[in-house]
LODREN-571625 format. One record per atom (N, C-alpha, C): residue in three letters; x, y, z. Coordinates in steps of 0.1 Angstrom, whole numbers, plus 5000, padded with zeros to 4 digits. Layout:
ALAXYZ;...
END
This chain:
UNK509249704969;UNK509249614957;UNK509749684945;UNK509249804942;UNK509549874929;UNK510549984931;UNK511249994942;UNK512050104945;UNK513150124934;UNK513850014931;UNK514950024921;UNK514450074908;UNK513350014903;UNK512750054891;UNK512250194891;UNK511750234902;UNK511250374904;UNK512450474903;UNK513550434909;UNK514650524908;UNK515250534894;UNK515350424887;UNK515850424873;UNK514950494864;UNK513650464864;UNK512750534855;UNK512550684858;UNK512650714871;UNK512550854875;UNK513650934870;UNK514950884871;UNK516050964866;UNK516050974850;UNK515550864843;UNK515450874829;UNK514450974824;UNK513250974830;UNK512151064826;UNK512351204831;UNK513051224842;UNK513351354846;UNK514351424837;UNK515251344830;UNK516051404820;UNK515351454808;UNK514151384805;UNK513351434794;UNK512551554797;UNK511951564809;UNK511051664812;UNK511751804813;UNK513051804815;UNK513751924817;UNK514051994803;UNK513851934792;UNK514151984779;UNK512952054773;UNK513252154765;UNK512252234758;UNK511652154746;UNK512552094739;UNK512152014727;UNK512851884726;UNK512151784720;UNK512751644720;UNK512851604705;UNK513951544702;UNK514051484688;UNK513751334689;UNK513651274678;UNK513451134677;UNK514551054684;UNK515751114682;UNK516951044688;UNK516951054703;UNK516351164709;UNK516251174723;UNK515251074729;UNK514151054722;UNK513150954726;UNK513750814725;UNK514450784714;UNK515050654712;UNK516050624724;UNK516850724727;UNK517850704738;UNK517250684751;UNK516150754754;UNK515450734766;UNK514750604767;UNK514150554756;UNK513450424755;UNK514450314757;UNK515750334752;UNK516750234753;UNK517050214768;UNK517150324776;UNK517350314790;UNK516150254797;UNK514950284793;UNK513750234799;UNK513750084797;UNK514050034784;UNK514149894781;UNK515149824791;UNK516249884792;UNK517349824801;UNK516849814816;UNK516149924820;UNK515649924834;UNK514549814836;UNK513749794826;UNK512649694828;UNK513249554828;UNK514249534819;UNK514849404818;UNK515649374831;UNK516249474837;UNK516949454850;UNK516049424861;UNK514749474859;UNK513749454869;UNK513049314868;UNK513549234858;UNK513149104856;UNK511749094849;UNK511449194841;UNK510249194832;UNK510549104820;UNK509549024816;UNK509748934805;UNK510149014792;UNK511048954784;UNK511549024772;UNK510449064762;UNK509548964759;UNK508549004749;UNK507649114755;UNK507449124768;UNK506549224774;UNK507349364772;UNK508649364775;UNK509449484773;UNK509449534759;UNK509649444750;UNK509649484735;UNK508349544731;UNK507249474735;UNK505849534732;UNK505649664738;UNK506049684751;UNK505949804758;UNK506649924751;UNK507949904748;UNK508750014742;UNK508350044728;UNK507849944721;UNK507349964707;UNK506150054707;UNK505250024717;UNK503950104717;UNK504250254722;UNK505250264731;UNK505550394736;UNK506250474725;UNK507150414717;UNK507850484706;UNK506850524696;UNK505950434692;UNK504950464682;UNK504050594686;UNK503750594699;UNK502850704703;UNK503750834705;UNK504950814710;UNK505750934714;UNK506251014701;UNK506650934691;UNK507250994679;UNK506051064671;UNK504951004671;UNK503851054663;UNK502851144671;UNK503251174684;UNK502251234693;UNK502151384689;UNK500951434689;UNK500651574687;UNK500851644701;UNK501851724702;UNK502251794714;UNK501251904717;UNK500651904728;UNK499752014732;UNK500552134735;UNK500052254733;UNK500752374735;UNK501152394750;UNK500252354758;UNK500452374773;UNK501452264779;UNK501852164771;UNK502652054777;UNK503952054770;UNK504952034778;UNK506352014772;UNK506451874766;UNK507251854755;UNK507351724749;UNK507751614759;UNK508651654768;UNK509151554778;UNK508051504787;UNK507151604791;UNK506051564799;UNK505051474792;UNK504951494779;UNK504051414770;UNK504551274770;UNK505951254769;UNK506551124769;UNK506251054782;UNK506351124793;UNK506151074806;UNK504651024807;UNK503751104802;UNK502351064802;UNK502150934794;UNK502750924782;UNK502650804774;UNK503150684781;UNK504350694787;UNK504950584795;UNK504050544806;UNK503450644813;UNK502550624824;UNK501250544819;UNK500650584808;UNK499450524803;UNK499750374798;UNK500950354792;UNK501250224787;UNK501650134799;UNK502150184810;UNK502450104822;UNK501150054828;UNK500150144828;UNK498850114834;UNK498250004825;UNK498350014812;UNK497849914802;UNK498549784804;UNK499849784806;UNK500649654808;UNK500149584821;UNK499849664831;UNK499449614844;UNK497949574845;UNK497249604834;UNK495849554833;UNK494749654833;UNK495049784831;UNK494049884829;UNK493349914842;UNK492149854844;UNK491349884856;UNK491549764866;UNK491449794879;UNK491649694889;UNK490449604889;UNK490649474892;UNK489549374892;UNK489549304906;UNK488449304913;UNK488449244926;UNK487949104925;UNK487749034936;UNK487248894936;UNK485748904933;UNK485348824923;UNK483948824918;UNK483048734927;UNK482148794934;UNK481248714943;UNK479848704937;UNK479648744924;UNK478348754918;UNK477948614913;UNK477548524922;UNK477148384919;UNK476348334931;UNK475548234928;UNK474648184939;UNK475548134951;UNK475048164963;UNK475848124975;UNK475647974977;UNK476647904982;UNK477947964986;UNK478947974973;UNK479548094972;UNK480548114961;UNK481848034965;UNK482247944956;UNK483447864959;UNK484647934953;UNK485647964961;UNK486948024957;UNK488047914959;UNK488647874948;UNK489747774949;UNK491047834948;UNK491947804958;UNK493247864958;UNK494247754953;UNK495047794943;UNK496047694938;UNK497447764938;UNK498447684936;UNK499847734936;UNK500847634941;UNK502147674940;UNK503147584945;UNK503347594960;UNK503947494965;UNK504147484980;UNK505147604984;UNK504747664995;UNK505647775000;UNK505347914994;UNK504347924985;UNK503948054979;UNK503048134989;UNK502548074999;UNK501648145009;UNK500148125007;UNK499748005001;UNK498347984999;UNK497547985012;UNK497947915022;UNK497247895034;UNK497048035041;UNK498148115042;UNK498048245049;UNK497148335040;UNK497348325027;UNK496548415018;UNK495048375019;UNK494748255020;UNK493348205022;UNK492748275034;UNK493448275045;UNK492948335057;UNK492848485056;UNK493748545049;UNK493748695046;UNK492448735038;UNK492248655027;UNK491048675019;UNK489748665027;UNK489748555035;UNK488548525044;UNK488348645053;UNK489348695059;UNK489348805069;UNK488848935062;UNK489348955050;UNK488949075042;UNK487449065038;UNK486948945034;UNK485548935029;UNK484648945041;UNK485048895053;UNK484148905065;UNK484149045071;UNK485249115071;UNK485249245077;UNK484749355068;UNK485149345055;UNK484849455046;UNK483449435038;UNK483249305034;UNK482049275026;UNK480949215035;UNK481349195048;UNK480349135058;UNK479749005053;UNK480648925047;UNK480248785042;UNK480548685053;UNK479748575053;UNK480048465062;UNK480848365054;UNK482048335059;UNK483048265051;UNK483348135058;UNK483548025050;UNK484047895055;UNK485347865048;UNK486347825056;UNK487647785050;UNK487747635051;UNK488347565041;UNK488647425042;UNK490047395036;UNK490847315043;UNK492147285038;UNK492047145031;UNK492547145019;UNK492447015011;UNK493846955010;UNK494847015018;UNK496246965018;UNK496346855028;UNK496346735023;UNK496446615031;UNK497946565032;UNK498846625024;UNK500246585023;UNK501146655032;UNK501046785033;UNK501946865041;UNK501546845056;UNK502546815064;UNK502246795079;UNK501646915085;UNK500546895092;UNK499847005100;UNK499247115091;UNK499147095078;UNK498547205069;UNK497147235073;UNK496347135076;UNK494947155080;UNK494847215093;UNK495747185102;UNK495747245116;UNK496147385115;UNK497047425106;UNK497547565104;UNK496347645100;UNK495547605090;UNK494347675086;UNK493347695097;UNK493147585105;UNK492247585116;UNK492647695126;UNK493947705129;UNK494447805139;UNK494347945133;UNK494547965120;UNK494448095114;UNK492948135115;UNK492048035112;UNK490648065113;UNK490248105127;UNK490748045137;UNK490448075151;UNK490948215154;UNK492148255150;UNK492648385152;UNK491848495146;UNK491348465134;UNK490548575126;UNK489048555128;UNK488648465137;UNK487248435139;UNK486448395127;UNK487148305119;UNK486548255106;UNK486248115108;UNK485048065103;UNK484747925104;UNK485647835095;UNK486047725100;UNK486847625092;UNK486147495093;UNK486347415082;UNK485747285081;UNK486447185091;UNK485647115099;UNK486247015108;UNK487146915101;UNK488246885107;UNK489146795101;UNK488746645103;UNK488646565092;UNK488446425093;UNK489546355086;UNK490346285094;UNK491546215088;UNK491146105079;UNK491946095069;UNK491745985059;UNK490946025047;UNK490346135047;UNK489546185035;UNK490446235024;UNK490046205011;UNK490846255000;UNK490446404998;UNK491346474991;UNK491146614988;UNK489746644981;UNK489446554971;UNK488146574964;UNK486946554973;UNK487046464982;UNK485946434992;UNK485846555002;UNK486946615006;UNK486946725015;UNK486346845008;UNK486646864995;UNK486046974987;UNK484546964987;UNK484046844984;UNK482546814983;UNK481946844996;UNK482546795007;UNK482046815021;UNK482046955025;UNK483047035020;UNK483047175023;UNK481947255017;UNK481647225004;UNK480547294997;UNK479247255004;UNK479047135007;UNK477847085014;UNK477647155028;UNK478747165035;UNK478747225048;UNK478447375047;UNK478947435037;UNK478647585035;UNK477247605032;UNK476647515024;UNK475147525021;UNK474347515033;UNK474647415041;UNK473847385054;UNK474147495064;UNK475347555064;UNK475647655075;UNK475247795071;UNK474747815059;UNK474347945054;UNK475548035051;UNK476647975047;UNK477848065044;UNK477648125030;UNK478248245028;UNK478248315016;UNK479348265007;UNK480548245013;UNK481748205005;UNK482448085011;UNK482947995003;UNK483747885008;UNK485047895001;UNK486147895009;UNK487547905003;UNK488247765005;UNK488647714993;UNK489347584993;UNK490847604992;UNK491547565002;UNK493047585002;UNK493647444997;UNK494047444985;UNK494447314979;UNK495947294982;UNK496447164979;UNK497847134982;UNK498747184971;UNK499947204974;UNK500947244964;UNK502147144964;UNK503047164954;UNK504247084953;UNK505347184952;UNK506547134953;UNK507747214951;UNK507947244936;UNK507347174928;UNK507347204913;UNK506047144907;UNK505847184895;UNK504647144888;UNK504847004883;UNK503846914886;UNK503946774881;UNK502546724878;UNK502546614871;UNK501246564866;UNK500246524876;UNK500646454887;UNK499646424898;UNK499046544904;UNK499846654905;UNK499246784911;UNK498146834902;UNK498446834889;UNK497446894879;UNK496146804878;UNK496346674879;UNK495146584879;UNK494346614891;UNK494946624903;UNK494246654915;UNK493446784915;UNK494146884909;UNK493447024908;UNK492247004899;UNK492346934888;UNK491246914878;UNK490046844885;UNK490446744893;UNK489346664900;UNK488646754910;UNK489446834918;UNK488746924928;UNK487847024921;UNK488347074910;UNK487547174902;UNK486247104897;UNK486346984893;UNK485146914888;UNK484146894899;UNK484646854911;UNK483746824923;UNK483146944929;UNK483847054930;UNK483447174937;UNK482847284928;UNK483147284915;UNK482647384906;UNK482947524911;UNK484247564912;UNK484547694918;UNK484247814909;UNK483747924914;UNK483448044907;UNK484748124904;UNK485648114913;UNK486948184912;UNK488048084915;UNK489148074906;UNK490347994908;UNK491448094908;UNK492048114920;UNK493048214922;UNK494448144924;UNK495348184915;UNK496748134916;UNK497548224925;UNK498048164936;UNK498948244946;UNK500348224941;UNK501048334938;UNK502448324934;UNK503248414942;UNK504448374945;UNK505448444952;UNK506148544943;UNK505948674945;UNK506448784936;UNK508048784936;UNK508648714945;UNK510148714946;UNK510748604936;UNK509848524931;UNK510348414922;UNK510748464908;UNK510348584905;UNK510748644892;UNK510048574880;UNK510848554869;UNK510348504857;UNK509648364858;UNK510048284868;UNK509548154870;UNK508048164873;UNK507648274880;UNK506248294884;UNK505348304871;UNK505948364861;UNK505248384848;UNK504948244842;UNK505948164842;UNK505848024836;UNK504847944844;UNK504847964857;UNK503947894866;UNK502547934863;UNK502248064861;UNK500948114858;UNK500448054845;UNK501348054835;UNK500947994822;UNK500547854823;UNK501347774831;UNK501047624832;UNK499747604839;UNK499547664850;UNK498247644857;UNK497047694849;UNK497247794842;UNK496047844834;UNK495747744823;UNK496747684817;UNK496547594806;UNK495847464811;UNK496247424823;UNK495647294828;UNK494447304836;UNK494347414844;UNK493247424854;UNK492247544850;UNK492847644844;UNK492047764840;UNK491847854852;UNK492847944854;UNK492748034866;UNK491948154862;UNK491248224871;UNK490448344869;UNK491248474873;UNK492248454881;UNK493048574886;UNK494248534894;UNK495048624898;UNK496348604904;UNK496348684918;UNK497048624927;UNK497348684940;UNK498848684942;UNK499448794943;UNK500948804945;UNK501248824959;UNK502148734965;UNK502548754979;UNK503848814980;UNK504248864992;UNK505548924995;UNK505849044986;UNK504849124983;UNK505049244976;UNK505749354984;UNK505949324997;UNK506649415006;UNK508149385006;UNK508549274999;UNK509949234999;UNK510749324990;UNK512049284989;UNK513049374981;UNK513249314967;UNK512349244962;UNK512449184948;UNK512349294938;UNK512549264926;UNK512649364915;UNK511349394909;UNK510349324912;UNK508949354907;UNK508649314893;UNK509549244886;UNK509249204872;UNK508149114870;UNK507949024880;UNK506848924879;UNK505548994879;UNK505349094888;UNK504049164888;UNK503849234875;UNK504849294869;UNK504649364856;UNK504449274845;UNK504949154846;UNK504949054834;UNK503648974834;UNK503248924846;UNK502148824847;UNK500848864840;UNK500448984842;UNK499149024836;UNK499349024821;UNK500449074816;UNK500649094802;UNK500848954795;UNK501448864802;UNK501748724796;UNK500448634796;UNK499848634808;UNK498648544809;UNK497348604805;UNK497248734806;UNK495948794803;UNK494948784815;UNK495448734826;UNK494648724838;UNK494948834847;UNK493848894853;UNK494149004862;UNK494748974875;UNK495649064880;UNK496149044894;UNK495149104903;UNK494549034911;UNK493349074919;UNK493749134933;UNK494749064939;UNK495149104953;UNK496649094954;UNK497249174963;UNK498649164966;UNK498849154982;UNK499749064986;UNK500049055000;UNK501249155003;UNK501049245013;UNK501949345016;UNK502549335030;UNK502449225036;UNK502949205049;UNK502549065055;UNK503049045067;UNK502748915074;UNK501448915081;UNK500949025086;UNK499649035093;UNK498448995085;UNK497448945091;UNK496248895084;UNK495549005077;UNK495749125081;UNK495049235075;UNK495849295064;UNK497049255062;UNK497949315052;UNK497749245038;UNK496649275032;UNK496249235019;UNK495549345012;UNK495949385000;UNK495449494993;UNK494949454979;UNK493949534974;UNK493549514960;UNK494649574951;UNK494749514940;UNK495749554930;UNK495149654921;UNK495649784921;UNK495149884912;UNK496249924903;UNK496149894890;UNK497249924880;UNK497650074880;UNK496650164880;UNK496950304880;UNK497750344892;UNK497350294904;UNK498150334916;UNK499550284916;UNK499650154911;UNK501050104911;UNK501850174901;UNK501350214889;UNK502050294879;UNK502450424884;UNK501550484892;UNK501850614898;UNK503050604908;UNK503050494916;UNK504050484925;UNK505450454918;UNK505350374907;UNK506650344900;UNK507250474894;UNK506350564889;UNK506850684883;UNK506950804892;UNK506850774906;UNK507050874916;UNK505950974916;UNK504750944911;UNK503651034911;UNK502751034924;UNK503150944933;UNK502350924945;UNK501150844944;UNK500450824955;UNK499250734955;UNK498350784966;UNK497650904963;UNK496850974973;UNK495750874978;UNK495050804968;UNK493950724972;UNK494250614982;UNK495350544980;UNK495750444989;UNK496150505003;UNK496750625002;UNK497050685015;UNK495850725023;UNK494850775016;UNK493550805022;UNK492850675028;UNK492950565020;UNK492350445024;UNK493050385036;UNK494350395036;UNK495150345047;UNK494850425060;UNK494650555059;UNK494350645070;UNK492950605075;UNK491950585066;UNK490650545069;UNK490550425077;UNK491450325075;UNK491450195082;UNK491850215096;UNK492650315099;UNK493250335112;UNK492550455120;UNK491450495115;UNK490850625120;UNK489850595132;UNK489850685141;UNK488750685151;UNK488250835151;UNK487050855146;UNK486550985144;UNK486451065157;UNK486050995168;UNK485951065181;UNK487351115187;UNK488251025186;UNK489651055191;UNK490251165182;UNK489951155169;UNK490551255160;UNK489951395163;UNK488651395166;UNK487951525169;UNK488551585182;UNK488751495192;UNK489351535205;UNK490751595203;UNK491551525194;UNK492851575191;UNK492851705184;UNK491851725175;UNK491751855168;UNK491351965177;UNK490451935187;UNK490052035196;UNK491152075205;UNK491951975209;UNK493152005218;UNK494152085211;UNK494352055198;UNK495352135190;UNK494852275188;UNK493552285186;UNK492952425184;UNK493252515196;UNK493352455208;UNK493752535220;UNK495252555221;UNK495952495212;UNK497452515212;UNK498052415222;UNK497452305226;UNK497952215235;UNK498552095227;UNK499752055231;UNK500351935224;UNK501451885233;UNK501151775241;UNK502151725250;UNK502851605244;UNK503751545252;UNK504551435247;UNK503751305244;UNK502651285251;UNK501751175248;UNK501151195234;UNK500751315230;UNK500251345217;UNK501251315206;UNK502551355209;UNK503651325200;UNK503851175198;UNK503751105209;UNK503950955207;UNK502750895199;UNK501550945201;UNK500450895193;UNK500650925178;UNK501151045175;UNK501451085161;UNK502450985155;UNK503550955163;UNK504550875158;UNK504050725156;UNK503150685165;UNK502550545163;UNK501650545151;UNK500950655149;UNK500050655138;UNK500850645124;UNK501950715124;UNK502750715112;UNK503350575110;UNK503750505121;UNK504150365119;UNK503050275114;UNK501850295119;UNK500750215114;UNK500450235099;UNK500650355094;UNK500450385080;UNK501550355071;UNK502550275076;UNK503650235068;UNK504950305070;UNK505050385081;UNK506250455084;UNK506450575075;UNK507550645078;UNK507850765070;UNK508050735055;UNK508750625052;UNK509050595038;UNK507750555031;UNK506850475038;UNK505650435031;UNK504750555028;UNK504650655037;UNK503850775035;UNK504450865024;UNK505750885025;UNK506450965015;UNK506250905001;UNK506350775000;UNK506250704987;UNK504850724980;UNK503850754989;UNK502450774984;UNK502150914981;UNK502951014986;UNK502651154984;UNK503351204971;UNK502551274963;UNK503051314950;UNK504251404951;UNK505251364943;UNK506551444943;UNK507451424955;UNK507051334964;UNK507851314976;UNK508751194976;UNK508651114966;UNK509450984966;UNK510951014968;UNK511451124962;UNK512851154963;UNK513251194977;UNK512251234986;UNK512551284999;UNK513051165008;UNK512751045005;UNK513050935014;UNK514550925016;UNK515350935005;UNK516850925006;UNK517351045014;UNK516851165012;UNK517351275020;UNK517051255035;UNK515851205038;UNK515551185052;UNK516351075058;UNK516650965050;UNK517550855055;UNK518950915058;UNK519351005049;UNK520751065051;UNK520751155064;UNK519651205067;UNK519551295079;UNK519251215092;UNK519151085090;UNK518950995102;UNK517450985106;UNK516551035097;UNK515151035100;UNK514450905094;UNK514650795100;UNK514050675095;UNK513050615106;UNK512450505103;UNK511350455112;UNK511950395125;UNK513250365125;UNK513950315137;UNK513950435147;UNK514150555141;UNK514250675150;UNK512950695157;UNK511750665150;UNK510450685156;UNK510350585168;UNK510850465166;UNK510750365177;UNK511550405189;UNK512750465187;UNK513550515198;UNK512850625205;UNK512250715197;UNK511550835203;UNK510350785212;UNK509650685207;UNK508450635214;UNK508950565227;UNK510150495226;UNK510750435238;UNK511150535249;UNK511650655244;UNK512050755253;UNK510750815260;UNK509750835253;UNK508450895259;UNK507850795268;UNK507950665265;UNK507350565274;UNK508150545287;UNK509450585287;UNK510250575299;UNK510050695308;UNK509150795304;UNK508850905313;UNK507650875322;UNK507550955333;UNK506350945341;UNK505251025334;UNK504051005339;UNK502851075333;UNK503051225335;UNK503551265346;UNK503751415349;UNK504751465339;UNK505851395337;UNK506851435327;UNK506351445313;UNK505551355309;UNK504951355296;UNK504051485294;UNK503351515304;UNK502351625304;UNK503151755305;UNK504251765313;UNK504951885315;UNK506451865313;UNK506951865300;UNK508351835297;UNK509351935304;UNK508852045309;UNK509752135316;UNK510352075329;UNK509751975334;UNK510251905346;UNK511551825344;UNK511851805331;UNK512951715327;UNK514351785329;UNK514951765341;UNK516251815344;UNK517251705342;UNK518551735345;UNK519651635342;UNK519351495348;UNK518951495361;UNK518851365368;UNK517751285362;UNK516651345358;UNK515451275352;UNK515851225338;UNK516651305331;UNK517051265317;UNK517951145318;UNK518851135329;UNK519751025331;UNK518950895333;UNK517850905341;UNK516950795344;UNK516250745331;UNK515750845323;UNK515050815311;UNK515950745301;UNK517150795300;UNK518150745290;UNK518450595293;UNK518550565306;UNK518850435311;UNK517650345308;UNK516450395310;UNK515250315307;UNK514950285293;UNK515350385284;UNK515050365270;UNK516150315261;UNK517350305268;UNK518550255260;UNK519150355251;UNK518950485254;UNK519450595246;UNK520350685254;UNK520550805250;UNK521450895257;UNK520751035258;UNK521451125266;UNK520851255268;UNK520651335256;UNK521551315246;UNK521551385233;UNK520251355226;UNK519851225226;UNK518651175219;UNK517351235226;UNK517451245239;UNK516351305247;UNK516151455243;UNK517351525243;UNK517351665240;UNK516751695226;UNK517151605216;UNK516651615202;UNK515051605202;UNK514651505209;UNK513151475210;UNK512451595216;UNK512951645227;UNK512351765234;UNK512351885225;UNK513451905217;UNK513552015208;UNK512452005197;UNK512251885192;UNK511251855182;UNK509851885187;UNK509651835200;UNK508351855206;UNK508052005208;UNK509052085212;UNK508852225214;UNK508452295201;UNK509152255190;UNK508952315177;UNK507452285173;UNK507052155175;UNK505752115171;UNK504652175179;UNK504952195192;UNK503952255201;UNK503852405197;UNK504952475194;UNK504852615189;UNK503952615177;UNK504152525168;UNK503452525155;UNK501952495158;UNK501652405168;UNK500252385171;UNK499552515176;UNK500352595184;UNK499752715189;UNK499452815177;UNK500452815168;UNK500252905156;UNK499052855148;UNK498952725146;UNK497852665138;UNK496552675145;UNK496552675158;UNK495352685165;UNK494852825168;UNK495452925161;UNK495153065163;UNK493753105159;UNK493453225162;UNK492053275158;UNK491953305143;UNK490853355139;UNK490653385125;UNK489653285119;UNK490053245108;UNK489153145100;UNK489353005105;UNK489252985118;UNK489352845123;UNK490752805125;UNK491752895124;UNK493152855126;UNK493752805114;UNK495152825113;UNK495852785102;UNK495752635099;UNK495752555109;UNK495652405107;UNK494352365100;UNK493252425104;UNK491952395097;UNK491952445083;UNK492552565081;UNK492652615067;UNK493452525058;UNK494652485064;UNK495552405056;UNK494952265052;UNK494352195062;UNK493752065060;UNK492452085052;UNK491752185054;UNK490452215047;UNK490752235032;UNK491952315030;UNK492352335016;UNK492652215008;UNK493352125015;UNK493751995009;UNK492451915006;UNK491551905016;UNK490351835015;UNK489451885003;UNK489452025003;UNK488652084992;UNK489152054978;UNK490452054977;UNK491052024964;UNK490851884960;UNK490751794970;UNK490551654967;UNK489051614966;UNK488251714967;UNK486751694965;UNK486151614976;UNK486751624989;UNK486151555000;UNK485251635009;UNK485151755006;UNK484251845014;UNK484851875028;UNK484051925037;UNK484551965050;UNK484651845059;UNK484151865071;UNK484251765081;UNK485151815092;UNK484851765105;UNK485651805116;UNK485851955117;UNK484652025115;UNK484652175117;UNK485552245107;UNK485452195094;UNK486252265083;UNK487652215082;UNK488052115090;UNK489452055089;UNK489451935080;UNK490251835084;UNK490351715077;UNK489051635077;UNK488651585065;UNK487351515064;UNK487351385072;UNK486151335076;UNK486051205083;UNK486251095072;UNK487451045071;UNK487750945061;UNK487050815063;UNK486550785075;UNK485950655077;UNK484550645070;UNK483950765067;UNK482650765060;UNK482750805046;UNK483850805039;UNK483950835025;UNK483350725017;UNK482550765007;UNK481850674998;UNK482950614989;UNK482950474987;UNK484050414979;UNK484150474965;UNK482950524960;UNK482950584947;UNK483750714947;UNK483750784958;UNK484550904959;UNK486050874958;UNK486350764965;UNK487850724964;UNK488250694950;UNK487350624942;UNK487650594929;UNK487950714920;UNK487150824923;UNK487250944915;UNK488351034921;UNK488950994933;UNK489851084940;UNK491151114932;UNK491651004926;UNK492951014919;UNK492951114908;UNK491851104900;UNK491651194888;UNK491551334893;UNK490751354904;UNK490651494909;UNK491951544915;UNK492651454921;UNK493951494926;UNK494951534915;UNK494951464904;UNK495751494893;UNK495351624887;UNK494051644886;UNK493551774880;UNK493951894889;UNK494051864902;UNK494451974911;UNK495951994912;UNK496751914904;UNK498151924903;UNK498851834913;UNK498151734919;UNK498751644929;UNK499451524922;UNK499051494910;UNK499551374904;UNK500851394896;UNK501351514896;UNK502551544888;UNK503751544897;UNK504951484892;UNK506151494901;UNK506451634904;UNK506651664917;UNK506951794922;UNK505851894921;UNK504651834919;UNK503451924918;UNK503051994930;UNK503451944942;UNK503152004954;UNK501751974960;UNK501552004972;UNK500251974978;UNK499452104980;UNK498152114976;UNK497452234978;UNK497252264992;UNK497252394995;UNK497052435009;UNK498352435017;UNK499452385011;UNK500652375019;UNK501752465012;UNK501252565005;UNK502152654999;UNK502952604987;UNK502252504981;UNK502852444969;UNK503852334972;UNK504752344981;UNK505752254985;UNK506452184973;UNK506952264963;UNK507652204952;UNK508952134956;UNK509152014952;UNK510351944954;UNK510651904968;UNK509751924977;UNK510051884991;UNK508951925000;UNK509251935013;UNK508251965023;UNK508452105029;UNK509052195021;UNK509152335026;UNK507852395023;UNK507552505029;UNK506252575026;UNK505352565038;UNK505652475048;UNK504852475060;UNK505252585069;UNK506452645067;UNK506852755076;UNK507152705090;UNK507552795098;UNK507752765112;UNK508752665115;UNK508352555123;UNK509352465129;UNK509952375118;UNK511152325122;UNK511852235113;UNK512452115121;UNK512452005115;UNK513151885122;UNK514651895120;UNK515351855130;UNK516851865130;UNK517351785118;UNK518251845110;UNK518851775099;UNK518051795086;UNK516951855086;UNK516151875074;UNK516052025070;UNK516252055058;UNK516252195053;UNK514752245053;UNK513852155050;UNK512452195048;UNK511752215061;UNK510552265061;UNK509852285073;UNK508852165076;UNK509352055080;UNK508551935082;UNK508451895096;UNK507451935104;UNK507351905118;UNK506551785121;UNK506851675115;UNK506051555117;UNK504851565108;UNK503851485111;UNK502551505104;UNK501451535114;UNK501451655120;UNK500351685130;UNK499051675124;UNK498151625133;UNK496751615128;UNK496351475123;UNK497251385122;UNK496851245118;UNK496151185130;UNK494951125127;UNK494151065138;UNK494750945144;UNK494350905156;UNK494850795163;UNK494050665158;UNK494650555161;UNK493950425158;UNK492950405168;UNK491850325164;UNK490850295174;UNK491350205185;
END
């Protein structure tokens, strides 16, 4: 979503940080480019003006610390103001009310209200352990109520039985009553939308609000609609009174201006963002993390959270024990590749690692994209169990069969085998004797710097048991350790300034740095 803006702001601010001293003219020229970048990203004009004015006021009059270059000070000011524009602190769904807490979903038709309702219900039931009831109030769109019922069945969430002929206000009242009788903690009302804002729609929303007395009114807006989403939010807030925003399709290729503008224009917090089609692909909106991503500073906390969601402590421990013995077969490689795909692919992981955002383009140029991972997994799956365990068996005739089965060629198989050999050699080196092996020292160093303690015999910590408060403090600790600075490097990995060199040993074909995949990532449950 923010890639274009990230590239533009990154190049502008990198030009500033390289200089020893900054004049007021330098700051003005940079802010002119920042203003242009924000306007091109579809951020509202008054929001851009206010943003650049505040940055100029602080940058020109800023007292430069002796240990910080002026350019870095300007980057920090831009970063802080970006967080402020996005809403300061993240705000989640407020459930502090007598049960059942009524959450009313509003928005235009096609913005994703029904799917988002199911996503929120799934999130509350799995993470918060709440008993949720969903009810569709959309009597106009064909099969809207049936759609919500099917989504509820897929996610194992209760839905209100459909009674034909009832009005939306009657359904709302029945849903609240059913939630009380059924002992539900939360009831989600999926209201009807229109293709545009009209008076009957607003009257209906007001009637439903009066009958159901919702604690939260969430506006679902499509982030790809740009400036119109801001006008939509303002209209709904004036007529119905929204308590927060949910932005869908944040995984799209839009310019991101709506997300940057809506909080500043409406004063209402963005509470959740939809980042994919799956029912689990809904995230809380954290202004600091989004600002970090936009400025290429990485997002360690979200990366840790994403890993924690896909972790299986027992399998991870078994993998660590196997690696400690220097064993790493093609099945292990396939598991590592699948794990990376689950965590957002190479691009998604790189975008969250401090100072690594620029590596995505280099990797794409070297042909190292997520499609390559899919082809490599297909090659491994086309092998027999014996071949996966002992790659030395793979002679010409076997490679010919595997190439036909995976839709690739012998060259692709040879590249995969070369990569596996390099990684296996590295596993042996990392699983050596001494202080628990290089792998444990490296991951333990990273964990220690991030304040996560040990775990797994001094290696990577058990992310599934991290206290949420630890995660909140993680980003600040990471910044203090030098992780939050562009090009700051990762502790325990030899600094890794400007890339992934510093790991030593094996290299992937086409990459100058020493990046042998991401060994040690745990498997999914």
